[in-house]
BATI-658904 format. One record per residue (C-alpha): x, y, z; residue in one letter. Coordinates in Angstrom, 2 decimals, padded with zeros to 5 digits. Layout:
<pts>
> X_Y_Z_a
...
</pts>
This chain:
<pts>
> 029.78_006.58_116.50_x
> 027.18_006.11_119.44_x
> 026.18_002.67_120.68_x
> 023.03_003.20_118.94_x
> 024.59_004.10_115.69_x
> 026.82_001.02_115.90_x
> 023.79_-001.31_116.40_x
> 022.17_000.13_113.24_x
> 025.45_-000.27_111.38_x
> 025.73_-003.86_112.58_x
> 022.10_-004.65_111.48_x
> 022.69_-002.67_108.21_x
> 025.63_-004.89_107.32_x
> 024.72_-008.39_108.72_x
> 021.04_-008.14_107.99_x
> 018.76_-005.40_106.25_x
> 018.78_-002.80_108.61_x
> 016.57_-001.72_111.67_x
> 015.04_001.76_112.58_x
> 016.51_004.25_115.14_x
> 013.71_003.23_117.65_x
> 014.42_-000.33_117.16_x
> 018.20_000.38_117.77_x
> 017.53_002.30_120.80_x
> 015.56_-000.65_122.42_x
> 018.99_-002.55_122.05_x
> 021.32_000.01_123.46_x
> 021.24_-001.26_127.07_x
> 022.68_-004.72_125.95_x
> 025.22_-003.10_123.73_x
> 026.84_-004.10_120.49_x
> 027.68_-007.50_121.72_x
> 024.15_-008.43_122.59_x
> 022.99_-007.04_119.41_x
> 025.29_-009.25_117.48_x
> 024.12_-012.42_119.42_x
> 020.46_-011.37_118.79_x
> 021.32_-011.22_114.99_x
> 022.94_-014.54_114.72_x
> 020.69_-016.41_117.14_x
> 019.58_-018.66_114.33_x
> 017.21_-021.75_114.38_x
> 017.95_-024.80_112.49_x
> 017.89_-023.95_108.67_x
> 015.30_-026.79_108.09_x
> 012.91_-025.02_110.39_x
> 013.69_-021.61_109.26_x
> 011.58_-021.86_106.08_x
> 008.64_-019.71_105.96_x
> 007.06_-021.14_102.92_x
> 007.63_-024.28_101.15_x
> 009.76_-023.87_097.95_x
> 007.80_-026.63_096.30_x
> 004.63_-024.26_096.47_x
> 006.49_-022.09_094.06_x
> 007.05_-025.16_091.88_x
> 003.52_-026.30_091.95_x
> 000.81_-025.12_089.51_x
> -002.63_-026.56_088.63_x
> -000.86_-027.54_085.20_x
> 002.43_-029.13_086.48_x
> 005.22_-029.45_088.88_x
> 008.06_-027.26_087.66_x
> 011.39_-029.12_088.27_x
> 013.59_-026.19_087.07_x
> 015.71_-023.73_089.21_x
> 013.65_-020.60_088.81_x
> 010.84_-021.54_091.52_x
> 013.77_-022.15_094.02_x
> 015.14_-018.73_093.30_x
> 011.61_-017.18_093.55_x
> 011.31_-019.04_096.95_x
> 014.70_-017.86_098.33_x
> 013.87_-014.19_097.56_x
> 010.48_-014.67_099.33_x
> 012.46_-016.15_102.25_x
> 014.68_-013.02_102.32_x
> 011.55_-010.95_102.63_x
> 009.83_-012.95_105.21_x
> 012.37_-014.20_107.46_x
> 012.75_-013.19_110.93_x
> 016.53_-014.35_110.61_x
> 017.66_-012.21_107.68_x
> 021.22_-012.71_108.66_x
> 021.16_-016.37_107.49_x
> 019.91_-015.41_104.13_x
> 022.55_-012.70_103.74_x
> 025.49_-014.87_104.74_x
> 023.97_-017.63_102.61_x
> 024.32_-015.27_099.63_x
> 027.83_-014.69_100.55_x
> 028.42_-018.64_100.37_x
> 026.53_-018.96_097.27_x
> 028.79_-016.49_095.56_x
> 031.98_-018.12_097.24_x
> 030.96_-021.69_096.44_x
> 029.42_-020.62_093.08_x
> 027.10_-023.23_091.42_x
> 025.40_-022.10_088.35_x
> 021.82_-023.32_087.40_x
> 022.81_-022.58_083.72_x
> 024.53_-025.97_083.86_x
> 022.66_-027.52_086.90_x
> 019.25_-026.82_085.57_x
> 017.49_-028.63_088.22_x
> 015.46_-027.37_090.95_x
> 015.75_-030.02_093.57_x
> 019.51_-030.24_093.00_x
> 019.88_-026.46_093.44_x
> 017.64_-026.43_096.47_x
> 019.86_-029.29_098.23_x
> 022.84_-027.20_097.55_x
> 021.05_-024.14_098.81_x
> 020.14_-025.71_101.97_x
> 023.62_-027.17_102.47_x
> 024.82_-023.34_102.44_x
> 022.10_-022.22_104.47_x
> 022.51_-024.96_107.15_x
> 026.17_-024.75_107.75_x
> 026.76_-020.99_106.86_x
> 027.57_-019.62_110.43_x
> 029.43_-022.89_111.64_x
> 032.78_-024.57_110.81_x
> 034.26_-023.68_107.54_x
> 035.73_-027.10_107.36_x
> 032.25_-028.65_107.55_x
> 030.84_-026.32_105.02_x
> 033.86_-027.01_102.73_x
> 033.32_-030.87_103.04_x
> 029.58_-030.59_102.42_x
> 029.58_-028.30_099.44_x
> 032.37_-030.12_097.78_x
> 030.23_-033.39_098.03_x
> 027.07_-031.68_097.25_x
> 025.34_-033.29_094.22_x
> 025.09_-029.91_092.45_x
> 028.71_-028.92_093.00_x
> 029.73_-032.36_091.75_x
> 027.77_-031.82_088.53_x
> 028.76_-028.15_088.05_x
> 032.49_-029.00_088.22_x
> 032.42_-032.34_086.56_x
> 033.52_-034.35_089.67_x
> 031.66_-037.11_088.38_x
> 033.72_-037.41_085.34_x
> 036.99_-037.66_087.44_x
> 038.11_-041.14_087.46_x
> 041.23_-043.11_087.85_x
> 043.26_-043.08_084.61_x
> 041.50_-039.95_083.36_x
> 041.51_-037.32_086.05_x
> 039.60_-034.14_085.53_x
> 041.28_-031.45_087.26_x
> 038.06_-028.79_087.40_x
> 037.37_-029.34_091.07_x
> 040.89_-029.85_092.21_x
> 041.90_-026.44_090.71_x
> 038.89_-024.49_091.81_x
> 038.93_-025.82_095.40_x
> 042.39_-024.22_095.59_x
> 041.99_-021.12_093.55_x
> 038.51_-020.11_094.53_x
> 037.08_-021.91_097.53_x
> 040.25_-022.12_099.84_x
> 043.74_-020.62_099.20_x
> 042.89_-017.96_096.54_x
> 044.51_-017.83_093.02_x
> 048.26_-018.41_092.77_x
> 048.64_-018.44_096.44_x
> 051.07_-021.03_097.58_x
> 050.34_-024.09_095.45_x
> 051.64_-025.56_092.15_x
> 050.26_-027.32_089.09_x
> 051.50_-030.42_090.61_x
> 049.50_-029.77_093.64_x
> 046.36_-029.46_091.51_x
> 047.20_-032.63_089.50_x
> 047.84_-034.72_092.78_x
> 044.53_-033.33_094.35_x
> 042.67_-034.31_091.16_x
> 043.83_-037.96_091.58_x
> 042.57_-038.02_095.18_x
> 039.19_-036.75_094.28_x
> 038.73_-039.48_091.56_x
> 035.51_-041.53_092.27_x
> 033.18_-038.94_093.55_x
> 029.79_-038.90_092.10_x
> 026.08_-038.69_093.16_x
> 022.96_-040.52_092.55_x
> 019.33_-039.97_091.94_x
> 017.10_-041.60_094.36_x
> 014.09_-041.48_092.13_x
> 015.77_-043.08_089.07_x
> 013.84_-045.65_087.18_x
> 010.51_-044.19_087.43_x
> 008.57_-042.25_084.78_x
> 005.47_-040.18_084.47_x
> 003.26_-039.58_087.55_x
> 005.07_-042.22_089.44_x
> 008.35_-040.35_088.95_x
> 006.72_-037.10_090.24_x
> 005.17_-038.74_093.19_x
> 008.49_-040.31_094.20_x
> 010.18_-036.96_093.76_x
> 007.76_-035.18_096.03_x
> 008.05_-038.04_098.59_x
> 011.87_-037.66_098.82_x
> 011.64_-033.85_099.02_x
> 009.18_-034.06_101.78_x
> 010.62_-036.91_104.05_x
> 014.25_-036.97_103.05_x
> 014.74_-033.38_102.09_x
> 016.61_-034.35_098.80_x
> 016.30_-036.10_095.59_x
> 019.87_-036.81_095.21_x
> 022.88_-038.05_097.37_x
> 026.54_-038.08_097.24_x
> 028.02_-041.52_095.92_x
> 031.52_-042.63_096.24_x
> 032.74_-045.26_093.62_x
> 035.79_-046.99_095.08_x
> 036.53_-048.75_091.78_x
> 037.08_-045.42_090.13_x
> 039.25_-044.03_092.71_x
> 043.14_-043.85_092.04_x
> 044.24_-045.65_095.18_x
> 047.84_-044.69_096.43_x
> 049.71_-041.99_098.15_x
> 049.71_-038.63_096.64_x
> 051.57_-035.36_097.86_x
> 049.65_-032.07_098.05_x
> 051.28_-029.06_099.48_x
> 053.70_-031.40_101.12_x
> 051.36_-033.35_102.81_x
> 050.87_-037.13_102.09_x
> 047.27_-037.75_101.13_x
> 045.16_-040.58_099.36_x
> 041.46_-039.56_099.16_x
> 039.63_-036.19_098.61_x
> 038.86_-035.94_102.42_x
> 042.64_-035.96_102.96_x
> 043.03_-033.00_100.65_x
> 040.06_-030.99_102.07_x
> 041.36_-031.39_105.69_x
> 044.77_-030.01_104.40_x
> 043.23_-027.04_102.63_x
> 040.79_-026.00_105.20_x
> 043.38_-025.14_107.87_x
> 046.20_-023.57_105.68_x
> 047.14_-020.08_106.82_x
> 046.38_-019.01_103.18_x
> 042.96_-020.13_103.43_x
> 042.39_-018.33_106.80_x
> 043.59_-015.25_105.31_x
> 041.51_-015.55_101.98_x
> 038.35_-016.36_103.60_x
> 038.58_-013.78_106.19_x
> 039.43_-011.20_103.53_x
> 036.39_-012.21_101.57_x
> 034.12_-011.90_104.51_x
> 035.54_-008.58_105.47_x
> 035.05_-007.16_102.10_x
> 031.54_-008.59_102.14_x
> 030.61_-007.02_105.24_x
> 032.87_-003.95_105.79_x
> 035.02_-002.36_102.91_x
> 037.49_-003.67_100.06_x
> 041.15_-003.84_100.43_x
> 041.44_-004.20_104.26_x
> 044.45_-003.23_106.25_x
> 046.90_-006.28_106.74_x
> 046.45_-006.14_110.58_x
> 042.71_-006.50_110.18_x
> 043.19_-009.85_108.12_x
> 045.97_-011.09_110.58_x
> 043.80_-010.69_113.38_x
> 040.63_-012.40_111.90_x
> 042.85_-015.25_110.36_x
> 044.04_-015.99_113.83_x
> 040.62_-016.18_115.18_x
> 039.60_-018.38_112.35_x
> 042.54_-021.00_113.04_x
> 042.31_-020.69_116.93_x
> 038.57_-021.34_116.75_x
> 038.90_-024.49_114.31_x
> 037.55_-022.58_111.34_x
> 034.42_-021.29_113.06_x
> 032.63_-018.59_110.99_x
> 030.56_-017.25_113.97_x
> 033.90_-016.48_115.72_x
> 035.19_-014.55_112.80_x
> 032.07_-012.44_112.56_x
> 031.92_-011.67_116.12_x
> 035.66_-010.53_116.25_x
> 034.83_-008.46_113.21_x
> 031.75_-006.87_115.11_x
> 034.29_-005.95_118.02_x
> 036.90_-004.13_115.56_x
> 037.20_-000.38_115.54_x
> 037.76_-000.65_111.84_x
> 034.26_-002.15_111.33_x
> 032.72_001.04_112.78_x
> 035.17_003.48_111.22_x
> 034.51_006.23_108.65_x
> 035.85_003.90_105.95_x
> 033.22_001.33_106.71_x
> 030.04_003.39_107.44_x
> 027.73_004.32_104.41_x
> 030.59_003.10_102.00_x
> 029.26_-000.29_100.50_x
> 027.35_-000.22_097.38_x
> 024.11_-002.35_097.82_x
> 024.10_-005.53_095.64_x
> 020.69_-006.03_093.91_x
> 019.62_-008.35_096.82_x
> 020.47_-005.61_099.28_x
> 018.82_-003.10_097.23_x
> 015.47_-005.02_096.51_x
> 015.02_-006.76_099.97_x
> 016.13_-003.53_101.73_x
> 013.19_-001.82_100.00_x
> 010.55_-004.65_100.19_x
> 010.74_-005.53_104.02_x
> 010.22_-001.87_105.42_x
> 007.57_-001.55_102.59_x
> 005.51_-004.40_104.28_x
> 005.86_-006.53_101.22_x
> 004.88_-009.40_103.54_x
> 001.23_-008.48_102.63_x
> 001.60_-010.44_099.53_x
> 002.21_-013.65_101.37_x
> -000.43_-013.65_104.16_x
> -002.90_-015.43_102.31_x
> -000.48_-018.21_101.32_x
> 000.65_-018.49_104.94_x
> -002.82_-019.20_106.35_x
> -004.39_-020.92_103.23_x
> -002.65_-024.44_103.20_x
> 000.05_-026.14_104.98_x
> 000.55_-028.86_102.16_x
> 004.02_-027.99_100.92_x
> 002.96_-028.78_097.36_x
> -000.49_-026.93_096.97_x
> 000.01_-024.04_094.47_x
> 000.25_-020.58_095.90_x
> -002.19_-018.07_095.16_x
> -001.51_-016.40_091.81_x
> -000.48_-013.11_092.97_x
> 001.72_-014.52_095.73_x
> 003.69_-016.65_093.25_x
> 003.82_-013.80_090.65_x
> 005.28_-011.46_093.17_x
> 008.14_-013.84_094.12_x
> 008.88_-014.35_090.47_x
> 008.65_-010.62_089.71_x
> 011.46_-009.88_092.37_x
> 013.54_-012.62_090.97_x
> 013.23_-010.89_087.56_x
> 013.97_-007.38_089.07_x
> 017.09_-008.63_090.65_x
> 018.20_-010.27_087.20_x
> 017.66_-006.96_085.49_x
> 019.82_-005.27_088.09_x
> 022.54_-007.77_087.41_x
> 022.20_-010.53_089.99_x
> 020.29_-013.51_088.81_x
> 020.19_-015.72_092.07_x
> 021.33_-019.35_091.27_x
> 022.78_-018.15_088.12_x
> 026.18_-016.67_088.88_x
> 028.05_-015.55_085.80_x
> 030.77_-018.18_086.30_x
> 032.67_-020.23_088.93_x
> 034.11_-017.01_090.36_x
> 030.57_-015.59_091.26_x
> 029.75_-012.08_090.78_x
> 031.84_-009.08_090.72_x
> 030.89_-006.61_093.54_x
> 031.14_-003.11_094.42_x
> 031.12_-000.56_091.67_x
> 030.43_-003.23_089.25_x
> 026.82_-003.30_090.26_x
> 026.31_000.21_088.80_x
> 025.98_000.77_085.25_x
> 023.66_002.91_083.17_x
> 021.30_000.02_082.66_x
> 021.31_-001.28_086.26_x
> 020.63_002.11_087.68_x
> 017.77_002.62_085.56_x
> 016.22_-000.77_086.72_x
> 016.68_000.32_090.51_x
> 015.01_003.58_089.75_x
> 012.00_001.70_088.43_x
> 011.83_-000.63_091.43_x
> 009.19_001.56_093.43_x
> 006.82_001.92_090.47_x
> 007.04_-001.78_089.60_x
> 006.58_-003.01_093.15_x
> 003.47_-000.54_093.90_x
> 001.54_-001.09_090.74_x
> -002.21_-000.84_091.54_x
> -003.83_-004.16_093.07_x
> -005.41_-005.16_096.43_x
> -001.95_-006.25_097.73_x
> -000.18_-003.00_096.99_x
> -002.80_-000.92_098.58_x
> -002.54_-003.08_101.65_x
> 001.14_-002.56_101.55_x
> 000.79_001.23_101.13_x
> -001.86_001.45_103.89_x
> 000.57_-000.24_106.41_x
> 003.40_001.64_105.32_x
> 001.31_004.81_105.49_x
> 000.34_004.05_109.05_x
> 003.93_003.88_110.01_x
> 004.99_006.98_108.50_x
> 002.07_009.30_108.85_x
> 002.24_012.07_111.71_x
> -000.34_014.31_113.21_x
> -001.37_017.01_110.67_x
> -000.06_020.51_111.38_x
> 002.94_022.81_110.43_x
> 006.05_020.99_109.22_x
> 004.16_017.55_109.22_x
> 005.65_016.64_105.82_x
> 009.17_017.29_107.14_x
> 008.45_015.14_110.16_x
> 006.97_012.33_107.86_x
> 009.88_012.40_105.70_x
> 012.27_012.06_108.63_x
> 010.46_008.74_109.64_x
> 010.63_007.74_105.94_x
> 014.31_008.15_105.78_x
> 014.66_006.28_108.93_x
> 012.44_003.38_108.10_x
> 014.11_002.61_104.68_x
> 017.43_003.43_106.50_x
> 018.90_005.94_104.01_x
> 021.03_008.87_105.07_x
> 020.98_012.16_103.31_x
> 022.81_015.39_103.69_x
> 020.68_018.59_104.73_x
> 020.41_019.87_101.18_x
> 019.14_016.48_099.78_x
> 016.68_016.24_102.73_x
> 015.25_019.61_101.93_x
> 014.98_018.89_098.27_x
> 013.10_015.51_099.03_x
> 010.77_017.14_101.55_x
> 009.84_019.82_098.94_x
> 009.31_016.94_096.46_x
> 007.11_015.22_099.02_x
> 004.97_018.39_099.51_x
> 004.50_018.79_095.80_x
> 003.03_015.26_095.71_x
> 000.57_015.84_098.43_x
> 002.62_015.63_101.55_x
> 001.65_013.97_104.82_x
> -002.04_014.28_104.14_x
> -001.66_011.91_101.16_x
> -000.99_009.17_103.50_x
> -004.51_009.43_105.06_x
> -006.02_007.15_102.53_x
> -004.60_003.70_101.23_x
> -005.46_004.56_097.54_x
> -003.76_007.88_097.57_x
> -001.09_006.62_099.61_x
> -000.19_003.96_097.04_x
> 000.30_006.70_094.39_x
> 001.98_008.98_096.56_x
> 004.60_006.25_097.89_x
> 005.03_005.10_094.43_x
> 006.12_008.54_093.09_x
> 007.93_009.56_096.15_x
> 009.90_006.48_096.82_x
> 010.68_006.31_093.08_x
> 012.35_009.66_093.45_x
> 014.06_008.72_096.68_x
> 015.32_005.38_095.40_x
> 016.98_007.20_092.52_x
> 019.20_009.19_094.77_x
> 022.84_008.09_095.04_x
> 022.34_007.59_098.82_x
> 019.74_005.09_098.33_x
> 022.39_002.65_096.70_x
> 024.81_002.51_099.70_x
> 024.73_001.07_103.19_x
</pts>
């Protein structure tokens, strides 16, 4: 694999891909510089393109449910100049799964999501502490019901099985029971409690604007079972003690590194791969950036086993289609119309964000609603008769006729169209494959070029109205090919 190909692979896995031309510009700096550029991330609080509360605001009401937050996050994925943050945050959302089916509360889910986004690339220990004490997690795993004399083992079990060490991997039922006692007393409180009606909404908006959250962690010492406990052979008293033990266990290092590798590279990694990454994890005080950096320097990450082998999850599939399609056109009016974080979005912008949320849902991934505490099942599980049908309909649904889709089509056409002449459709299709970062074998390329010619070819891109119809039909055909579902 050439340096240019490695840089494209790096962007394909850690973000949502770049073109050959964009990769070529980065060749001089090499793979290491490309990694640093991908993960040169600003503070999460500053890395918000549109306020999520504009999705929650309408002229009729302020929607406190979770769906506006999900629509905002998808829009963030489309618009962000730092897509690696959103892709890594999706990994942690799956790992530290919290479901809005139980936590049906937009501000709670946004606070949880911001916790994940803010700490996604830093210390796993810090992330583990923050998510464990996040009000959404406390509610989801019933930590607020875990009190002295009546310990609730939900969180104590899941923090070992799913968040740190892995299922049946070096702990006992006694460890879980002792950990549950250590976590007694944890809860959260609503800083807007006691108000009703318009005053309640006003207070909620004030908290979201000036403090970033409506809820906060609340420790109740009177409900904590004081005294020495033994977890994994270590003497502990509080939940903090337990988390400090779990974060640096060798089982945790291997478990987290295995999940990261499988998310970014391929399943069932070789033992030596995980041994190397786990050592980096522990040697660098559980820093996730160090693990990902090491990953990007490993031959296995760029091997034949890794390249074009990962089945795209619905987020990869949808966002990887929308970004090169210039879907940002839908948001331009919103970005210049008003800086007020609670002013309703223009109707088409809000509808577009929600539409992509529902598209992913139909493909098997409803953001903020993982199927259970184990998160989603990845790989081939994404591909079923129904979900493939939904994927195949994406282009036509996105490019339905309106002024925004004609703008999208016009901008995309300007990138793809080549000088008229013999073989111009073949050249245009080469640019299309490159723009949407899809690799086809020679026979498939020939068939797709013939299909494009039958639909009007390169000349169909000359006008935005004909371009929309042409791209809708052609991309519907392209996105139905198996190669479009892998990265």
